[in-house]
Every structure is written in C-alpha cells, then in structure tokens.
C-alpha positions, 0 to 999 in steps of 0.5 A: 499499500503506497503512501501519499506524500502530503503537498506540504511537503513537496514544497517545503523540498522544492523550496529550498531550490526555488530561493537561489534560482530566483536569485540567479535570476534576479542577479542576471535581471541586474546584469541586464539593467546595467548593461541597458543603462550603458546603451541608454547612454548611447542613446541619450548621447547622441539625442544630446549631440544632435540638439534635439533631433527627433524625440527623446521616446525614439532616442530611447529605441535607438538605444534599445537597438543598441543593447541587442547589437552588443551581441551580434543583431543585426539592425535592418534598413528597409526602405520604401516607395519614397526612396529606393524602393524594395531596397535593404541594408542590414547594419551590424554595429556590436560594440564590443565594450557592451559585451565586454561588460554584458560578460563580465557581470553574466560570469561573476554572477555564474559563480556565484551558483550551479548550472541551474542558477546560471541557466535561470541567470542566463534567462534573467538576463536574455528574456527582458532583453529580447523583450525592449528589441520588441518595441524598438522598430522605428518609422521615418515617414517622411523618408518612407525607412523601417529600422528595426532589429531582426527579432529572431536574432534579438531572441537568439543571440543573447540567449546563447551568449549569456548561457555561456558565459554563465554556464562558463563562471559556474564551472570555473568555481566548481569544486575542484573535483578530479585533476583532470578537471583542475588542469582544464580549468588551468588550461582554460584560464591560460587561454583566457589570459592568452586573449585579453593580454593579446588585446591589450598589446595590439591596442598599445602597438595600434597607439604606437603607431598613432604616434609615429604616423602622426601626420597622418593621425592629424589629418585623420583628427582635422577630419574628424573636426570639421563633420561637426557632432557627427564627429564627436559621435564617431570618436564615441562609437570607436571609444565602444568599439576599442576591442573591437579595433584591437581584434582587428588588429590582432588579426593581422598581426598573426599573419591574417588580414582585416577587410573593408569592403562595400556591404551593398555590392554583395560579398563577391566582386564587392570593391574594398580594401584588406589590410595586412601587416606587409601593408593595404591590398585593393580587393575588387575595384578598390577604386569604387570604395573611395576617390584615391584608393586607386592610387594603391594601384594593383600591387596595394601600399606597403607599410614597412619592414619594421610593421613585422614587430607586431608579431609580438603581439601574438608572440608574447601573449601565447608564450606567457599564457602557456607558462601561467597554464603549466604552474605547478604541472609537474612533469613536461609532458603535463606542462606542454599538456597545459599550454597546448590546452590554453592555446585551443581555449585562445583559438577559441576565444579568438574565433568568436572575437573575430565573429563578433567583432564584424560590423556593418556600419553607415560611412559617407563614401559618396553618399552613404553606404554600408561597409562591413569591417571584419577579420576574415575568418576562418582563416584568423580562428585558424591563425588564432588556434597555432599561434596558441598552441605554439605559443602555449608549447613554448611557454610551458617548457619554460621555467615553471613560475614556484621556484625550484624544490618548494612543495606547494602549501596543503591542499590543492595545488595550482593544478587540483593536484593534492599533496601526497598523504604525510606518512603520519596520517591515518 
C-alpha cells in the first residue's frame, strides 16, 4: 500500500531550490539593467549631440537597438517607395565594450551558483533583452524608412551568449574535483589570459603606430573635427568599439587580414581593401571605395619592414599564457599539455571575437553606404589556434613560476593536485 506524500512536504522540499534560482534570475536581471543603462546612455548622448532632433522616445529606442547589437543582432533598414523601392540594408554594430561589460557581469554572477542557477541567470538577462527589442522599431514616414532589429536574432543571440558565459562562470568556480578537471580549468584560465593580453598588446601597438604616423593621425583628427557633432559621435563609437579595433589589429598581427568592403555590392566582387601586416591590398575594384583608393595600384601600399614587430603581439601573449597555464604541473608532458590546452582555448576566443567584432556600418562615401569591417575568417581562427598551440607549448617549457624545490602548500595545488599523504596520517 503506497503512502501519498503530503503537498506541504513537496513544497517544503522544493523551496530550497526555488530560492537560489530566484536569486540567480534576479542577478541576471540586474546585469541586464546595467548593460541596458550603457546602451541607453549612448542613445541619450546622440540625442544631446543632435540638438534634440526627433523625440526622446525615439532615441531611447535607438538605445534598445544598441543593446541587442552588443550580441551581434542585425539592425535592418527597409526603404519604401519614397526612396529606393525594396532596398534593404542590414547593419551590424556590435560595440564590444558593451559585450564585455555584459560578459563580465554574467561570468561573475555565474560563479556564485550552480549550473541550474547559471541557466536561471541567463534567462533573467536574455528575456528582458528580447522584450525591449519588440518596441524598438523606428519609422520615418518622410523617408519611407523602417528601422528595426531582426527579432529572431534578438531572441537567440543574447540567450546563447548568456548561457555560455554564466555556465563558464559556474564551471570555473566548481569544486576542484579530479586532477583532470583542475587541469582543464588551468588551461581555460591560461587561454583567457592569452586572449586578454593579446588585445591589450594589440591596442598598445596601435597607439605606438598612431604616434609614429603622426601626420596621418592629425589628418584623421582634423577630418573628424570638420564633421561637427557627427565626428564627436564617431569618436564615441570608436571608444566603445576599442575591443573591435584591437581584434582587427590582432588578426593582422597573426598574419591574417582585416577587410573593409562595400556591403551594398554583395560578398562577391564588391570593392574593398584588405589590411595586412605587409600593407593594404585592394580587393576588387578598390577605386570604387574612395576617390583616392585607386592610387594604391594593383600592388597596394606597403607599410615597411618594421610593421612586422606586430608579430610580438601574439608571440608574447601566447608564451606568457602557456607559462601561466602550466604553473605547478609536474613533468614536461603535463606542462606542455597544459600549454597546448590554453592555446586551444585562445583559438576559440579568437574565433568568437572575430565573429562578434564583424561590423557593417554606414559611412559617408559617395553619400551614405554600408561598409563591412571584419577580420577574415576562418583563416584568422585557424591562425589563432596555431599561434596559441605553438606559443602555449613554448611557454609551458619555460621554467616554472614557482621557485625550484619549493613544495606546494597543503591542500589542492594550482592544478588541483593534492599533496601526497603524510606518513603519519591515518
């Protein structure tokens, strides 16, 4: 004879689970509010810079579009009969400062709970992100123009991003578990540090380049000043897109390419330029991209041999990351395996950054046309993997960061390796 479980007992058993999940959902919602505040600040700054053009609610909708664009969601411009019938532009402006802010908040929140809590936190972030995309459509009757986010992307991309980041946070903060799991965590940390360091070094190299090529830098600054408030907005977007710019520089530093191409012409045969460490090469009829682009000629423009110093960016970042990943490992095989694992993680970060940083933005070239700026993939992803594995292995073979002969303190070591039991222990 079976005994029915009282409903009160079931509710009491489920209550301890609902509490942490509710708190995790609330943390996700707070992360959404902070990220949305940054996006709205961009929209309100544009409202102020434009001198109050259009209503305030219109610029708040612009802020909603910036929010979803942080995660690679496209913004579609549909022109009606009053302009060019049937013309559709798909813009993509992922300002990675916003993406990085959301990732940092979600990762830290994910570390405070279980995998179930990570899922709850991801929903607390992604659901309101999608909901604010619904009223973000802009209509300009005088131009016969409609602007709005691609809604299926607004539903999927932020959710996938939040699930991945919060799950990574929960996994990184989990119990040490087996030695293998601890080594995987060490490899993941090393790969993350490789990537973060490579972006910092790439941007530092870009600053040095701007100082060395002061004439070009001054001409660019003067051009922005002549644009008035539009130039000020351009500078603001570039500051928010510094990780994008660093990713482009990193791609060229690894031997890959960053491509600028007219998006209106389609992927095949569109005019554009390809920026490599050796110089600028035209892609297609480059004279169509700008009035003076044809001066590059068929051979393009060479930077000069000293630009190959940018090879130090991935070299230094991956070697140091491999050394950090292998810290505390015993034996050359384990150390090299840790460095190679960090390099694989680095390659994954490069692939994700190359996809996220790809942008299609409107530029004033012969009017206003959409121009695609992207690190050329999958070549850049494969280069990131190669640099990461090679540099990680080399770094792992360098002397350990721990002083030679110093035994680790009691408890799990840097790679989760517990010390041998004491002879007197029971």
